[in-house]
C-alpha positions, 0 to 999 in steps of 0.5 A: 485666585482670578480677577474678574470685573463687572460693569453696573448699568443703571437703567437711564441716564442721570440715575444718580440725580434721578433715583427713586426711593426703591432704587436709593434703598437698593443702592444702600444694599449694594454699597453695603454689600460692597463694604462687606466683601471689602472686608473679607477680602474679595473686593479689589476696587469699586466706584461708579463713573461720574456725569450724566452716563453713570455706570459702576465697576468691581473688580474682585477675586473669586476662584472661577467664572461660576463663583465670579458670576454668582457674586455679580448676580447676588448683587442688590442692585442687579438681583433687584432689576435695578441694573444690569450687570456685565461680567469679564475676566480681568487681570489687575496689571499695575496697582500702586502699593501692589507687588 
């Protein structure tokens, strides 16, 4: 299974501190989806950058680019127009606890 990373770019600086109710709702769905994908074994790791310039990353497994793009595009934050996504192939080279 190939590994992929997508960057989640919010629409403005200080996004985490200035989210509207609609944005907050979309991000709640976004996080719940990540929890489900983690439980299914698709997600390797996810998380946001902190500070004034917010962005997020998701590292996950998918069999090919089409499937990886579908995972990114179906993210509620991206599908809802609350963020943009940037997909790239990725290789986990070193990870604590992983052979």
